[in-house]
C-alpha positions in Angstrom: 78.1 -59.5 64.6 78.8 -63.2 65.3 79.5 -63.4 69.1 81.5 -66.7 68.8 84.4 -65.7 66.6 83.9 -61.9 66.3 83.5 -62.0 62.5 81.1 -59.7 60.7 78.4 -61.7 58.9 78.3 -61.3 55.1 75.6 -62.1 52.6 75.9 -65.4 50.6 77.6 -64.7 47.3 74.6 -65.6 45.1 71.6 -65.2 47.5 70.0 -62.3 45.7 70.9 -63.7 42.3 69.2 -67.0 43.1 66.1 -65.1 44.2 66.0 -63.1 41.0 66.6 -66.1 38.8 63.9 -68.1 40.7 61.3 -65.4 40.1 62.3 -65.1 36.5 61.9 -68.9 36.1 58.2 -68.5 36.9 57.7 -65.6 34.5 60.1 -66.3 31.6 61.5 -69.8 31.2 62.7 -72.8 33.1 66.4 -72.3 32.1 66.7 -69.6 34.7 65.2 -72.0 37.2 67.9 -74.6 36.5 70.6 -72.0 36.8 69.1 -70.8 40.1 69.0 -74.4 41.5 72.7 -75.0 40.6 73.7 -71.7 42.2 71.5 -72.4 45.3 73.1 -75.8 45.8 76.6 -74.2 45.9 75.5 -71.5 48.3 73.6 -73.9 50.5 76.9 -75.9 50.9 78.7 -72.7 51.8 76.1 -71.9 54.4 76.0 -75.3 55.9 79.8 -75.4 56.2 79.8 -72.2 58.3 76.3 -70.8 59.1 77.6 -68.1 61.5 79.5 -66.4 58.7 76.5 -65.5 56.6 73.5 -63.3 57.2 70.1 -64.9 57.8 68.5 -62.6 55.3 70.7 -63.8 52.5 70.0 -67.4 53.5 66.2 -66.7 53.4 66.6 -65.1 49.9 68.4 -68.3 48.9 65.6 -70.5 50.2 62.9 -68.4 48.6 64.7 -68.3 45.3 65.1 -72.1 45.3 61.4 -72.6 45.9 60.5 -70.1 43.1 62.9 -71.9 40.8 61.3 -75.3 41.5 57.8 -73.8 41.0 58.9 -72.2 37.7 60.4 -75.5 36.4 57.2 -77.4 37.3 55.0 -74.8 35.7 57.1 -74.7 32.5 57.1 -78.5 32.3 53.3 -78.6 32.6 53.1 -75.9 29.9 55.3 -78.0 27.6 53.2 -81.1 28.2 50.0 -79.1 27.4 51.5 -77.8 24.1 52.6 -81.3 23.1 49.1 -82.6 23.9 47.5 -79.8 21.9 49.8 -80.6 18.9 49.0 -84.3 19.1 45.2 -83.6 19.2 45.2 -81.1 16.4 47.5 -83.3 14.1 45.4 -86.3 14.9 42.2 -84.5 14.2 43.6 -83.0 11.0 44.8 -86.5 9.8 41.4 -88.1 10.4 39.5 -85.2 8.8 38.0 -84.2 12.2 38.0 -80.5 11.2 36.0 -81.0 8.0 32.2 -80.9 8.4 
């Protein structure tokens, strides 16, 4: 219980959702990471406006989910760049006859 204004602390509305979407962004796709970042930004603003109103556990879930979302987006971006590079190399090799011995 918050001693200053005798309010019961509540979890952030999207703390757990951001955590789940952040983890999914690492495993599945970066779209969930983008959604997690948008939701995290809104909940961070809520928390910063009145930190005593929300539980520390939900804020920690929010921070961890945000970090996972960033990692997922970066990993997916690297994966996309690798695929593009592979396509360019294979198309270039095929066009120059690099696969024919």
